[in-house]
C-alpha positions as CSV (number, residue, x, y, z in Angstrom):
1,X,0.0,0.0,0.0
2,X,2.9,2.4,0.7
3,X,3.9,2.1,-2.9
4,X,0.6,3.3,-4.2
5,X,0.3,6.0,-1.5
6,X,3.7,7.2,-2.5
7,X,2.7,7.3,-6.1
8,X,-0.4,9.3,-5.3
9,X,1.6,11.8,-3.2
10,X,4.0,12.4,-6.1
11,X,1.4,14.0,-8.4
12,X,2.7,17.4,-7.5
13,X,5.8,17.6,-9.8
14,X,7.4,20.4,-7.7
15,X,7.8,18.0,-4.7
16,X,8.0,14.7,-6.5
17,X,11.1,12.8,-5.4
18,X,13.4,11.2,-8.0
19,X,13.6,7.5,-8.7
20,X,16.7,7.3,-6.4
21,X,15.0,9.3,-3.7
22,X,12.0,6.9,-3.7
23,X,14.3,4.0,-3.3
24,X,16.1,5.7,-0.4
25,X,12.8,6.8,1.3
26,X,10.9,3.5,0.9
27,X,12.2,0.6,3.1
28,X,10.7,-1.9,0.6
29,X,13.5,-0.8,-1.8
30,X,16.4,-0.9,0.7
31,X,18.3,-3.6,-1.2
32,X,17.7,-1.9,-4.5
33,X,19.2,1.3,-3.0
34,X,22.2,-0.7,-1.9
35,X,22.5,-2.3,-5.3
36,X,22.2,1.0,-7.1
37,X,25.0,2.4,-5.0
38,X,27.3,-0.6,-5.6
39,X,26.3,-0.7,-9.3
40,X,27.1,3.0,-9.6
41,X,23.6,3.9,-11.0
42,X,22.2,5.8,-8.1
43,X,23.3,9.2,-9.4
44,X,22.0,8.3,-12.9
45,X,18.5,7.6,-11.6
46,X,18.6,10.5,-9.3
47,X,18.7,13.0,-12.2
48,X,16.7,13.7,-15.3
49,X,17.3,11.5,-18.4
50,X,19.3,13.6,-20.8
51,X,17.2,12.0,-23.6
52,X,13.5,10.8,-24.0
53,X,11.9,13.8,-22.4
54,X,13.9,13.5,-19.2
55,X,12.3,10.3,-17.9
56,X,13.3,6.8,-17.1
57,X,11.0,3.8,-16.3
58,X,12.3,1.3,-13.8
59,X,11.0,-2.2,-13.1
60,X,12.0,-2.1,-9.4
61,X,12.7,-5.3,-7.5
62,X,11.5,-5.2,-3.9
63,X,13.6,-6.4,-0.9
64,X,11.8,-9.8,-1.2
65,X,12.8,-10.0,-4.8
66,X,16.5,-9.7,-4.0
67,X,16.1,-12.1,-1.0
68,X,15.0,-14.8,-3.5
69,X,18.6,-14.7,-4.7
70,X,20.0,-14.8,-1.2
71,X,20.7,-11.0,-1.3
72,X,19.4,-9.4,1.8
73,X,22.0,-6.8,2.6
74,X,24.7,-4.6,1.1
75,X,27.3,-7.1,2.2
76,X,25.5,-9.9,0.2
77,X,25.8,-7.8,-2.9
78,X,29.6,-8.0,-2.7
79,X,29.2,-11.6,-3.8
80,X,28.3,-10.3,-7.3
81,X,30.9,-8.8,-9.6
82,X,30.3,-5.0,-9.9
83,X,30.1,-4.9,-13.7
84,X,27.5,-7.7,-13.7
85,X,25.4,-6.0,-11.0
86,X,25.6,-2.7,-13.0
87,X,24.4,-4.5,-16.2
88,X,21.6,-6.2,-14.2
89,X,20.3,-2.9,-13.0
90,X,20.5,-1.5,-16.5
91,X,18.3,-4.4,-17.7
92,X,15.5,-3.0,-15.4
93,X,15.6,0.4,-16.9
94,X,13.7,1.8,-19.9
95,X,14.9,5.1,-21.4
96,X,11.7,7.1,-21.5
97,X,8.1,6.8,-20.2
98,X,6.6,3.3,-20.3
99,X,3.3,3.6,-18.4
100,X,1.3,0.7,-17.1
101,X,-1.2,1.0,-19.9
102,X,1.6,0.2,-22.3
103,X,2.4,-3.1,-20.5
104,X,0.2,-5.2,-22.8
105,X,0.6,-9.0,-23.2
106,X,3.0,-9.9,-26.0
107,X,4.6,-6.4,-26.0
108,X,8.3,-5.9,-25.5
109,X,10.4,-3.0,-24.5
110,X,14.1,-2.2,-25.0
111,X,16.3,-2.0,-21.9
112,X,19.3,0.1,-21.2
113,X,21.4,-3.0,-21.3
114,X,22.7,-3.0,-24.9
115,X,19.2,-2.9,-26.3
116,X,18.1,-6.3,-24.8
117,X,14.4,-6.7,-24.8
118,X,11.9,-7.7,-22.0
119,X,8.5,-9.1,-22.7
120,X,5.2,-8.8,-21.0
121,X,3.2,-12.0,-20.3
122,X,-0.3,-12.3,-18.9
123,X,-1.2,-15.6,-17.2
124,X,-4.7,-17.2,-17.1
125,X,-5.4,-15.7,-13.7
126,X,-4.9,-12.2,-15.3
127,X,-1.7,-11.6,-13.4
128,X,0.9,-9.6,-15.4
129,X,4.6,-10.5,-15.7
130,X,7.7,-8.9,-17.2
131,X,9.7,-12.0,-18.3
132,X,9.3,-14.3,-15.2
133,X,8.8,-11.5,-12.7
134,X,5.3,-10.5,-11.4
135,X,4.4,-6.9,-11.7
136,X,3.1,-5.9,-8.3
137,X,2.0,-2.4,-9.2
138,X,2.4,0.2,-11.9
139,X,3.0,3.9,-12.3
140,X,4.6,5.0,-9.1
141,X,5.5,8.5,-10.1
142,X,8.9,10.2,-9.7
143,X,10.2,13.5,-10.8
144,X,12.2,11.8,-13.5
145,X,9.9,8.9,-14.5
146,X,8.0,5.9,-13.3
147,X,8.5,2.9,-11.2
148,X,6.8,-0.5,-11.6
149,X,7.6,-2.8,-8.5
150,X,8.3,-6.5,-9.3
151,X,8.7,-9.6,-7.3
152,X,11.9,-11.1,-8.8
153,X,15.1,-9.6,-10.1
154,X,15.3,-9.5,-13.9
155,X,18.4,-11.3,-15.1
156,X,20.0,-11.1,-18.6
157,X,23.5,-12.0,-19.7
158,X,23.8,-10.5,-23.2
159,X,25.4,-13.7,-24.3
160,X,24.2,-17.1,-25.5
161,X,23.7,-20.0,-23.1
162,X,27.2,-21.4,-23.5
163,X,29.0,-18.2,-22.9
164,X,26.6,-17.3,-20.1
165,X,27.6,-20.6,-18.4
166,X,31.3,-19.8,-19.1
167,X,30.8,-16.4,-17.4
168,X,29.5,-18.1,-14.3
169,X,32.3,-20.7,-14.5
170,X,34.9,-18.0,-14.7
171,X,33.6,-16.0,-11.8
172,X,32.5,-13.1,-14.0
173,X,29.0,-13.1,-12.4
174,X,29.4,-14.3,-8.8
175,X,32.7,-13.7,-7.1
176,X,32.7,-17.5,-6.3
177,X,32.4,-19.4,-9.6
178,X,29.3,-21.5,-10.3
179,X,28.2,-24.1,-13.0
180,X,31.8,-25.3,-13.2
181,X,30.7,-28.9,-13.4
182,X,28.1,-28.2,-16.1
183,X,30.7,-26.4,-18.3
184,X,33.1,-29.3,-17.8
185,X,30.4,-31.8,-18.7
186,X,29.4,-29.8,-21.9
187,X,33.1,-29.8,-23.0
188,X,33.6,-33.4,-22.2
189,X,30.6,-34.4,-24.4
190,X,31.4,-31.9,-27.2
191,X,28.0,-30.3,-26.8
192,X,29.1,-26.7,-26.9
193,X,27.6,-26.2,-30.3
194,X,24.1,-27.1,-29.0
195,X,24.2,-24.2,-26.5
196,X,25.7,-21.6,-28.8
197,X,23.7,-19.1,-30.8
198,X,24.4,-19.7,-34.4
199,X,22.5,-18.4,-37.5
200,X,19.3,-20.3,-37.8
201,X,19.5,-22.1,-34.4
202,X,16.3,-22.5,-32.6
203,X,15.8,-21.0,-29.1
204,X,16.1,-23.3,-26.1
205,X,15.1,-23.6,-22.5
206,X,17.9,-24.9,-20.3
207,X,17.7,-26.3,-16.8
208,X,21.2,-25.9,-15.5
209,X,22.3,-27.9,-12.4
210,X,24.4,-26.2,-9.8
211,X,27.8,-27.5,-8.8
212,X,26.3,-28.9,-5.6
213,X,23.7,-30.8,-7.7
214,X,26.5,-32.6,-9.5
215,X,28.2,-33.4,-6.2
216,X,25.0,-34.8,-4.9
217,X,24.7,-37.0,-8.1
218,X,28.2,-38.4,-7.4
219,X,27.0,-39.5,-3.9
220,X,24.0,-41.2,-5.6
221,X,26.1,-43.0,-8.1
222,X,28.9,-43.8,-5.6
223,X,31.3,-42.0,-7.9
224,X,32.9,-39.0,-6.1
225,X,32.4,-35.8,-8.0
226,X,34.4,-33.4,-5.9
227,X,36.0,-31.5,-8.8
228,X,34.7,-30.6,-12.3
229,X,37.2,-32.9,-14.0
230,X,35.8,-35.8,-12.0
231,X,32.8,-35.8,-14.5
232,X,35.2,-37.5,-16.9
233,X,35.1,-40.6,-14.6
234,X,31.7,-41.3,-16.1
235,X,31.2,-42.7,-19.6
236,X,30.8,-39.9,-22.1
237,X,27.6,-41.6,-23.5
238,X,26.0,-41.5,-20.0
239,X,26.9,-37.8,-19.4
240,X,25.7,-36.9,-22.9
241,X,22.3,-38.5,-22.3
242,X,22.0,-36.7,-18.9
243,X,23.0,-33.3,-20.4
244,X,20.5,-33.5,-23.2
245,X,17.8,-34.2,-20.6
246,X,18.3,-30.6,-19.5
247,X,17.5,-28.9,-22.8
248,X,14.0,-28.3,-24.1
249,X,13.3,-26.8,-27.5
250,X,10.5,-26.6,-30.0
251,X,7.3,-24.9,-28.7
252,X,8.8,-24.8,-25.2
253,X,12.1,-23.2,-26.2
254,X,13.1,-19.9,-24.6
255,X,10.3,-19.9,-22.0
256,X,10.2,-18.0,-18.8
257,X,8.6,-19.5,-15.7
258,X,5.5,-17.4,-16.2
259,X,4.9,-19.1,-19.6
260,X,6.1,-22.7,-19.1
261,X,3.3,-25.2,-19.2
262,X,2.7,-26.2,-15.6
263,X,1.8,-29.7,-14.3
264,X,2.7,-31.4,-17.6
265,X,5.3,-33.4,-19.3
266,X,7.6,-32.1,-22.1
267,X,10.2,-33.9,-24.2
268,X,13.9,-33.0,-23.7
269,X,16.4,-32.7,-26.6
270,X,17.4,-36.3,-25.7
271,X,13.9,-37.5,-26.2
272,X,13.2,-38.4,-22.6
273,X,10.3,-36.9,-20.6
274,X,10.7,-34.0,-18.3
275,X,7.9,-33.3,-15.8
276,X,7.1,-29.7,-14.9
277,X,5.3,-29.1,-11.6
278,X,2.7,-26.6,-10.7
279,X,3.5,-22.9,-11.0
280,X,3.9,-21.7,-7.4
281,X,5.3,-18.3,-6.2
282,X,6.8,-17.7,-9.6
283,X,8.7,-21.0,-10.1
284,X,8.1,-24.6,-11.1
285,X,9.7,-27.8,-10.0
286,X,11.3,-30.0,-12.6
287,X,11.8,-33.8,-12.6
288,X,13.5,-36.3,-14.9
289,X,12.1,-39.8,-15.5
290,X,15.0,-41.2,-13.5
291,X,14.6,-39.0,-10.5
292,X,11.8,-41.0,-8.9
293,X,9.9,-38.7,-6.5
294,X,12.8,-36.3,-6.1
295,X,12.2,-33.0,-7.9
296,X,14.6,-30.2,-8.7
297,X,13.8,-26.7,-7.5
298,X,14.7,-23.6,-9.3
299,X,17.5,-21.7,-7.5
300,X,17.9,-18.9,-10.1
301,X,15.0,-18.9,-12.6
302,X,14.5,-16.8,-15.7
303,X,18.0,-15.9,-16.9
304,X,17.6,-14.3,-20.3
305,X,20.2,-15.3,-22.8
306,X,20.5,-14.4,-26.5
307,X,19.4,-17.9,-27.6
308,X,17.1,-18.9,-24.8
309,X,16.3,-18.9,-21.2
310,X,18.2,-20.6,-18.4
311,X,16.7,-21.8,-15.1
312,X,19.4,-22.8,-12.6
313,X,18.2,-25.9,-10.6
314,X,19.4,-27.8,-7.5
315,X,19.3,-31.4,-8.8
316,X,20.5,-33.2,-11.9
317,X,17.6,-34.4,-14.1
318,X,18.1,-38.1,-14.8
319,X,16.5,-39.6,-18.0
């Protein structure tokens, strides 16, 4: 309610606070304020846009949105590389005025991150999403634009799936590298081409297991997987079959959580079934045919890549 009251109080342009001022004044945006300072965009959003009529439009993640990524304080934000954090914030920004009335299903808008697009999705219950993030409200007015609060941080890499995984592997996103086992497995199986954007390649949805997910698989198989290179202890044919079970194309390629078909079964690139659970609080569970009753949860959903969408999960999907 405070968001809407704040928007209503900002109708007097002479006293309307800037986008940065709103983040500072509203405790629901404390982590966004901290992120803007670390990402070096607080000053930018505290002033008029030098273009587009002086306005910005920001899809603003709440504290709860950042908390979904384990980011609850300024100290937590130091776990992200500063250039990545800055680019992430730019992905939330539209240069100009983008009112709530323009957020129509199927529409898209350019972001300040190298022109990358975000798309608007309406679910059957009439809720509105930008990519996989629910739009909690619209048109909170600031002296230099508008704010639309959202429930998840928008993530985009500006690279294809393979190079996005390599960025995580190399510590270019998180200070502590992640997806190192997945990258090693892709190279081992010579599947890099399947995850690379090439002319004419179809968009894909990828479920990417964390490093811990691979370590847990090693315990299950009684084959210690303590280091990425340990993946090569397994037969290449087995690892290939498992990896292909994490890629979905065709009609379900490049899908955000808000548009994946819930409570249904889809076929992976390897031909094995992948079961999607119910849509709940912005995420779905995922399960391979060989996982029994054990489902994978989405740790980091809705990462926009140039050739698809990646959902980081906490369990390896077995065919």
